[in-house]
C-alpha positions in Angstrom: -47.9 34.1 102.1 -45.9 32.4 98.8 -47.6 32.9 95.7 -50.7 30.8 94.2 -48.1 29.0 91.4 -50.4 26.7 89.6 -52.0 30.2 89.5 -50.0 31.9 87.7 -49.1 29.8 85.7 -52.7 29.2 84.3 -52.6 33.0 83.6 -49.0 32.8 81.8 -47.2 35.1 84.6 -44.6 31.9 85.0 -42.8 29.9 82.8 -43.7 27.4 84.9 -44.8 26.0 88.4 -41.8 27.6 91.4 -39.7 29.5 87.8 -40.5 33.1 87.2 -39.7 34.5 83.4 -36.5 35.7 83.0 -35.6 39.1 81.3 -35.3 37.8 77.9 -38.8 36.0 78.1 -40.9 38.7 79.4 -39.6 41.2 77.0 -40.3 38.7 74.4 -44.1 38.3 76.4 -44.7 42.4 77.2 -42.8 44.2 73.9 -42.7 41.3 71.0 -46.3 40.4 72.1 -45.9 36.5 71.8 -47.7 34.4 73.3 -46.8 32.7 76.4 -47.3 29.4 75.3 -44.7 29.8 72.7 -42.4 31.2 75.1 -42.8 28.7 76.5 -41.6 26.8 74.3 -38.7 28.5 73.6 -39.5 31.0 71.0 -38.1 34.3 72.2 -38.6 36.5 68.7 -40.9 37.3 67.0 -38.8 35.9 63.1 -38.7 32.6 65.6 -42.5 32.9 67.3 -43.5 34.1 63.2 -41.9 30.1 61.8 -43.2 28.8 65.1 -47.1 29.4 63.6 -46.3 28.7 59.9 -45.6 24.7 61.6 -48.7 25.0 63.9 -50.6 26.0 60.4 -49.0 23.0 58.7 -50.3 20.4 61.6 -53.8 21.8 61.7 -54.1 21.7 57.9 -52.7 17.7 58.5 -54.7 16.4 61.7 -56.9 19.5 62.2 -56.2 20.3 65.5 -53.5 22.2 66.8 -50.0 21.0 68.6 -51.1 20.3 72.5 -48.1 22.1 73.6 -50.3 25.3 72.4 -53.2 24.2 73.1 -55.8 26.8 75.3 -56.6 24.4 78.6 -60.4 23.8 77.1 -58.8 22.2 74.5 -56.4 20.2 76.2 -60.0 19.2 78.6 -61.8 18.4 75.6 -58.6 16.2 73.8 -58.0 14.5 77.9 -62.0 13.8 77.5 -61.3 12.4 74.3 -58.9 9.9 75.9 -60.7 8.8 78.2 -58.7 10.6 80.6 -59.9 11.3 84.5 -58.6 14.6 85.3 -60.4 17.5 87.3 -60.7 20.6 86.9 -58.0 22.3 89.4 -55.8 20.1 86.5 -53.2 22.5 85.2 -52.5 23.1 81.5 -49.2 21.5 82.1 -50.8 18.4 83.6 -53.0 17.8 81.4 -50.6 18.1 78.1 -48.3 16.1 80.6 -51.4 13.5 80.9 -52.5 13.7 77.3 -48.7 12.9 75.5 -48.5 10.3 78.0 -52.1 8.9 76.8 -50.5 9.3 73.7 -47.1 6.9 74.2 -49.3 4.5 75.9 -51.9 4.3 73.3 -48.4 4.1 70.5 -47.2 1.2 72.1 -50.3 -0.4 72.0 -50.9 0.0 68.2 -47.7 -2.6 67.4 -49.2 -5.9 69.8 -52.9 -5.4 68.9 -51.1 -5.3 65.0 -49.4 -9.0 65.9 
């Protein structure tokens, strides 16, 4: 039976659906204890992770929200509902990130048209 990549992805057990972690990424997650959301973004050292955390803190201070790429699934679901997006509980974290980013781009594209 093939692995359930969606379930593995949701649990942080693979990089992306159908893409396993490489040795360097596994080291970052298990030895360095870097959260898998940050490893998926390419932060494989403690220094890089700390810099990303500092940048995340700045975004939180400015907007009151964490960056979409590092939000937990429940927070992504709340954000998607706020934007009026339709999805089911089966939508993966990756799917929600993409839906939200698309909705935000569409919203930005509509804003200039509304100002005219």
